[in-house]
Phi, psi and omega in degrees: 000318179299320181298319179295319180294317178296317179298315180298319178298314180297321176299316181296318179295313180298319182293328181282349184275057170101076170235137179261011182289120181285347180288147176269141180281080179244162179298326179296315179293314180301313184288310189273329183264338182246302188284319181299308181291328185274317187250327186270333181272350175271180185276021183258300190238056174257171180291345177269329181265319178047045177305131184058020180076018184247139177221137181227009187285343175227160178299319180297317178296318179296320180293334175281328185276319190294328181305318178294325185277350181272355175293125185294334185250006181285154181299323180264020182309131179302317178301314184298314185286332179277341179258354182292163174242158178073214188291344180272346183289140175236140351294150188290328185282327178201145180291161173296158175301139180305325178294323178292319178297317178299318180294318177297317178300318178297315180297314178297318180295335179272006179095016178053053183300143177104351179268000000 
């Protein structure tokens, strides 16, 4: 538990150290502006395909999916899959934009507010 708290604190500090992104790190922004277009609108994580039981194509679907993925040490951890290299990285064809990754990191570091 201490390790997760320290990790979350470090993420928040790093994320606060200089981002010019005008978007706020909220569950709505993470779900609708980053995850839905990237993960939910493709044939992987929509409410009809539910690959690995995950859906991001709507805010409601993302709010059902994200609680499990915000655990810092979980196998399906959102942090883990967006920072992974090779076959474990999501999305698999190309990484998320660095600004989107920074925003997700900030949101996770703040405790994934809104879930």
